[in-house]
C-alpha positions as CSV (number, residue, x, y, z in Angstrom):
1,M,97.7,120.8,110.4
2,I,97.7,118.5,107.1
3,P,101.1,119.0,105.2
4,K,100.8,120.7,102.1
5,G,104.2,119.6,100.5
6,Q,105.4,116.3,99.2
7,L,108.8,114.9,99.0
8,T,109.3,112.0,96.4
9,V,112.3,109.8,96.3
10,V,112.9,107.4,93.4
11,G,115.4,104.5,93.7
12,T,115.5,100.6,93.9
13,I,115.2,98.1,96.5
14,D,117.4,95.0,96.6
15,I,115.3,92.2,98.0
16,R,118.3,90.3,99.2
17,Q,118.4,92.8,102.2
18,F,115.4,90.9,103.7
19,W,115.6,87.9,106.1
20,P,116.3,85.1,105.3
21,A,118.0,86.4,102.2
22,S,120.3,88.2,104.3
23,T,120.7,87.0,107.8
24,G,122.1,88.3,110.9
25,T,122.1,91.9,112.4
26,S,122.4,93.4,108.7
27,S,119.2,92.1,107.5
28,S,116.2,94.4,107.4
29,D,112.9,93.5,109.2
30,G,109.5,93.9,107.9
31,D,108.9,97.8,108.3
32,T,112.4,99.3,107.6
33,I,113.8,99.3,104.1
34,H,117.1,100.4,102.4
35,L,116.5,102.2,99.1
36,K,119.3,102.7,96.7
37,V,119.3,106.3,95.4
38,D,121.1,108.8,93.3
39,P,121.9,111.8,95.6
40,Q,121.8,114.1,92.6
41,T,118.6,113.2,90.9
42,S,116.4,111.1,93.1
43,F,115.0,113.7,95.4
44,L,112.0,115.7,94.2
45,Y,110.0,118.2,96.4
46,A,106.8,120.0,95.6
47,S,105.8,122.6,98.2
48,S,102.1,122.5,97.5
49,P,99.6,120.3,95.6
50,K,99.8,122.7,92.4
51,A,103.5,123.3,92.7
52,K,105.8,121.5,90.1
53,P,108.2,118.9,91.8
54,K,111.8,120.2,91.7
55,P,115.1,118.3,92.1
56,I,116.7,119.1,95.5
57,K,120.0,118.3,97.1
58,T,119.3,119.2,100.6
59,F,119.9,115.8,101.9
60,I,123.5,115.3,100.4
61,G,125.9,115.3,103.4
62,A,123.0,115.9,105.9
63,Y,123.0,114.0,109.2
64,V,121.4,113.5,112.6
65,M,123.1,112.9,116.0
66,D,121.8,109.3,117.1
67,H,124.4,108.5,119.7
68,T,126.7,109.3,116.8
69,K,126.8,111.1,113.8
70,K,124.4,109.4,111.3
71,K,124.4,110.5,107.6
72,V,120.9,110.3,106.1
73,I,122.5,109.2,102.7
74,T,125.0,106.5,103.3
75,A,128.5,105.9,101.8
76,K,126.7,103.3,99.5
77,N,124.1,105.8,98.4
78,E,121.2,104.3,100.4
79,I,118.6,105.7,102.6
80,K,116.9,103.7,105.3
81,I,113.2,104.3,105.5
82,R,111.0,103.6,108.4
83,L,107.6,102.6,106.9
84,Q,105.0,105.2,108.0
85,G,102.0,104.1,110.2
86,I,103.0,100.5,110.8
87,D,104.9,98.3,113.1
88,T,106.0,94.7,112.3
89,P,107.1,92.4,115.0
90,E,110.7,92.8,116.0
91,L,113.4,90.7,114.2
92,H,116.5,92.1,115.8
93,Y,115.8,94.8,118.2
94,P,119.0,96.5,119.7
95,V,118.8,97.7,123.3
96,I,121.0,100.9,123.8
97,A,120.8,101.6,127.5
98,K,122.7,101.3,130.6
99,R,122.8,97.5,131.3
100,D,122.4,96.0,134.8
101,P,125.6,93.9,135.6
102,S,123.6,90.7,135.7
103,K,122.3,91.4,132.0
104,K,125.5,92.4,130.3
105,T,126.1,89.1,128.5
106,A,122.3,88.4,127.9
107,A,121.6,91.9,126.6
108,A,124.5,91.9,124.1
109,T,122.3,90.3,121.4
110,E,119.4,91.8,119.4
111,F,116.2,90.5,120.6
112,R,113.3,89.3,118.4
113,Q,109.4,88.5,118.7
114,A,107.3,85.8,117.5
115,Y,106.5,86.5,113.7
116,G,109.5,88.9,113.4
117,A,111.3,86.5,110.9
118,S,107.8,85.7,109.1
119,A,107.0,89.3,108.5
120,A,110.3,90.0,106.9
121,N,110.1,86.7,104.9
122,A,106.7,87.7,103.6
123,L,107.8,91.0,102.4
124,H,110.8,89.5,100.7
125,D,108.5,87.0,98.9
126,H,105.9,89.7,98.1
127,L,108.6,91.8,96.3
128,K,110.1,88.8,94.6
129,G,106.7,88.0,93.2
130,L,106.5,91.7,91.8
131,I,109.8,91.3,90.1
132,G,108.3,88.2,88.3
133,A,109.7,86.4,85.2
134,A,112.3,89.1,84.7
135,G,114.3,87.7,87.6
136,G,117.0,89.5,89.5
137,T,116.9,91.0,93.0
138,L,116.2,94.6,92.2
139,I,112.7,96.2,92.1
140,H,111.9,100.0,91.3
141,A,110.4,101.8,94.3
142,T,109.3,105.3,95.2
143,L,109.1,106.8,98.6
144,V,106.2,109.3,99.1
145,T,105.7,111.5,102.3
146,R,103.7,114.5,103.0
147,I,105.6,117.4,104.8
148,N,105.7,121.2,105.1
149,H,109.5,121.2,105.6
150,L,112.3,119.1,104.3
151,R,113.7,118.6,107.8
152,E,110.4,116.9,108.6
153,A,111.1,113.9,106.4
154,I,113.6,112.6,108.7
155,D,113.1,111.0,112.2
156,S,115.3,111.0,115.1
157,H,117.3,108.0,113.9
158,G,118.1,109.4,110.5
159,R,115.5,107.5,108.7
160,F,113.2,108.8,105.9
161,V,109.5,108.3,107.0
162,G,106.8,107.6,104.4
163,D,105.1,105.1,102.2
164,I,107.0,103.0,99.6
165,L,105.1,102.5,96.2
166,V,106.2,99.4,94.1
167,G,104.8,98.0,90.8
168,T,104.9,99.6,87.4
169,S,101.1,99.8,87.0
170,A,98.6,100.6,89.7
171,A,101.5,100.9,92.3
172,K,100.4,100.0,95.7
173,S,102.0,101.1,99.0
174,I,104.1,98.5,100.8
175,N,102.8,99.9,104.2
176,T,99.1,99.1,103.3
177,W,100.1,95.7,102.0
178,L,101.7,94.6,105.1
179,V,98.8,95.8,107.2
180,E,96.2,94.3,105.2
181,Q,98.0,90.9,105.0
182,G,98.2,91.0,108.9
183,W,101.9,91.2,109.0
184,A,102.1,94.6,110.5
185,Y,100.2,96.5,113.2
186,P,99.1,100.0,112.8
187,L,101.4,102.4,114.6
188,F,100.2,106.0,113.9
189,Y,102.0,109.3,114.4
190,D,100.9,112.9,114.5
191,S,103.0,113.6,111.6
192,M,100.5,111.6,109.5
193,T,97.6,112.9,107.4
194,D,93.9,111.8,108.1
195,V,93.9,110.1,104.6
196,E,96.9,108.1,105.5
197,V,95.5,107.1,109.0
198,Q,92.2,106.1,107.2
199,T,93.8,104.0,104.5
200,L,95.5,101.9,107.1
201,L,92.5,101.7,109.3
202,T,90.7,100.0,106.4
203,A,93.4,97.9,105.8
204,W,93.6,96.7,109.4
205,K,90.0,95.6,109.3
206,I,91.2,93.0,107.1
207,G,94.6,92.2,108.5
208,K,93.6,91.9,112.0
209,G,91.7,88.8,111.4
210,R,94.2,86.7,109.2
211,V,94.8,83.4,111.0
212,A,98.6,82.5,111.7
213,H,99.7,85.9,111.3
214,P,100.7,88.5,114.1
215,G,97.4,90.4,113.6
216,K,95.4,87.5,115.0
217,N,97.9,86.7,117.8
218,L,98.3,89.9,119.7
219,K,98.1,89.3,123.5
220,K,96.8,91.8,126.0
221,P,98.2,90.6,129.2
222,L,102.0,91.3,129.2
223,L,103.9,88.2,128.0
224,P,107.2,87.7,130.0
225,F,110.4,88.8,128.2
226,D,112.3,86.0,126.7
227,P,116.0,87.1,126.3
228,T,116.8,83.8,124.5
229,Q,114.9,84.8,121.3
230,N,117.3,86.7,119.0
231,I,118.3,87.0,115.3
232,K,120.8,84.3,115.7
233,N,118.2,81.6,116.4
234,A,115.5,83.0,114.0
235,K,113.9,80.4,111.9
236,L,110.5,79.4,110.2
237,P,107.9,78.8,111.4
238,D,108.1,81.4,114.2
239,G,104.5,81.9,115.3
240,G,103.1,82.4,118.7
241,G,101.6,85.1,121.0
242,L,103.3,88.4,121.2
243,N,103.1,91.9,122.9
244,Y,102.5,95.0,120.7
245,P,105.9,95.8,119.3
246,K,106.1,99.1,120.7
247,I,105.4,97.6,124.2
248,F,108.0,94.9,123.5
249,R,110.7,97.5,122.7
250,R,110.0,99.3,126.2
251,Q,109.9,95.8,127.8
252,A,113.3,94.8,126.2
253,T,114.9,98.0,127.5
254,F,113.5,97.8,130.9
255,W,114.5,94.2,131.2
256,T,118.0,95.1,130.3
257,E,118.4,97.8,132.7
258,V,117.1,96.0,136.0
259,P,118.2,92.9,137.8
260,G,116.2,89.7,137.5
261,P,112.8,89.3,135.5
262,L,110.6,92.2,134.8
263,P,107.1,91.7,136.2
264,G,104.1,93.5,134.8
265,T,103.9,95.7,137.9
266,Q,107.5,96.9,137.5
267,F,107.1,97.4,134.0
268,K,104.1,99.8,134.6
269,Q,106.1,101.7,137.1
270,L,109.2,102.1,134.6
271,L,106.9,103.0,131.9
272,E,105.4,105.9,134.0
273,Q,108.8,107.3,134.8
274,G,109.4,107.2,130.9
275,L,112.5,107.1,128.8
276,P,114.6,110.2,127.8
277,K,113.6,111.7,124.6
278,K,110.5,109.4,124.2
279,P,107.4,111.3,124.7
280,D,105.2,108.1,124.7
281,K,102.2,110.5,124.4
282,A,99.4,110.0,122.0
283,F,95.9,111.4,120.8
284,L,93.0,109.1,120.8
285,T,92.5,108.3,116.9
286,N,88.9,109.4,116.9
287,Y,89.9,112.6,118.3
288,F,92.8,113.0,116.1
289,L,90.9,112.5,112.7
290,T,88.0,114.8,114.1
291,H,90.4,117.5,115.1
292,I,93.4,117.2,112.8
293,N,93.4,120.9,111.9
294,A,93.2,122.1,115.3
295,L,94.7,119.7,117.8
296,D,94.9,120.4,121.5
297,P,98.2,119.1,122.9
298,K,96.4,118.8,126.3
299,K,94.2,116.1,124.9
300,R,97.2,113.7,124.5
301,V,97.3,110.7,127.0
302,T,100.2,108.9,128.3
303,L,101.2,105.3,127.0
304,A,101.5,104.4,130.7
305,S,97.9,105.3,131.3
306,K,96.7,102.7,128.7
307,I,98.7,99.9,130.7
308,G,97.1,98.2,133.6
309,T,98.6,97.7,136.9
310,Q,99.8,94.2,136.0
311,G,101.3,95.4,132.8
312,Q,98.4,94.4,130.5
313,T,97.7,96.5,127.3
314,Q,94.6,98.4,127.4
315,F,94.3,99.9,123.9
316,E,93.9,98.5,120.4
317,P,96.9,99.0,117.9
318,E,94.7,101.5,115.9
319,G,93.4,103.3,118.9
320,L,96.2,105.7,119.4
321,V,98.2,108.3,117.5
322,F,101.6,108.8,119.0
323,K,103.6,112.1,119.2
324,E,106.6,112.0,117.0
325,D,109.9,111.8,118.7
326,P,111.7,115.2,118.2
327,S,114.6,115.1,115.6
328,T,117.1,117.8,114.3
329,L,118.5,117.5,110.9
330,Y,122.1,119.1,110.3
331,A,123.4,120.1,106.9
332,A,126.8,118.9,105.7
333,G,128.5,121.9,107.1
334,G,127.1,121.5,110.6
335,S,124.3,124.1,110.5
336,K,120.7,123.1,111.2
337,V,118.4,122.5,108.4
338,T,115.4,124.9,108.7
339,V,113.8,124.5,105.3
């Protein structure tokens, strides 16, 4: 069902958060952004297209339980945003899993992929260009997300999910720009609208053909996991072949949990077993767009069914619409947010 409401959050982005302006594990990658907000005034919600947006304070003190209690507005008055519908190569992916004894030292770092640094750097330079002659490091931005309930704005990791618009005239979505430039792959979820999916499909027709960008260098056979690639040795240029980021994240987790290398056959087996609280199920995109107002959960396929016996990827980035991970938002006092 297409959501009727819209949450708008206004704030500023400090471009120093992006690699290489900010280095190490505190730097933002290409598809997550920290937005500075005023908790009292930044959040506006309209329950329907004809309703007047009203200021809300629902998120003040609200939190999710992501291994630990994680407030959705930080002590620095920032929110973390997952850019909806896209996936850039990983720059510093932390594996939170039970580690095999042989991997305890190697798995202590945050892993990265080819183009992880390039994608973050490209976003930094893009935003810097929009700031222009005025200089400085801050740029005004607006988060927009279509939802029916305020609790739906937050994912299981405590991040807001939506599009970020920048620019004072003819504001454009950062999400769309990253896909159009080939720095990000489509990663669709069933919380999206048909218009949001179609917009990124159009952008991807351009982005997937850009030479020397990740869109052009996706590999279908599973590339071996390289634990030596991490945020500490990130540098430019950082090109090369890479696995689809969602596959890479599963690969990094499984590699950490088992002794020795992770051959494609073992990856396939572990993916079939699945991860806790990770549905890894999806609608085919064509079905999703055709039946968006009457989706049949039985039509979902598993991610494992789209991986070959040797670990090879048998789907295109734009071909699947994944099930959103379940999340629960709690109010400051500990009760579940139901609105």
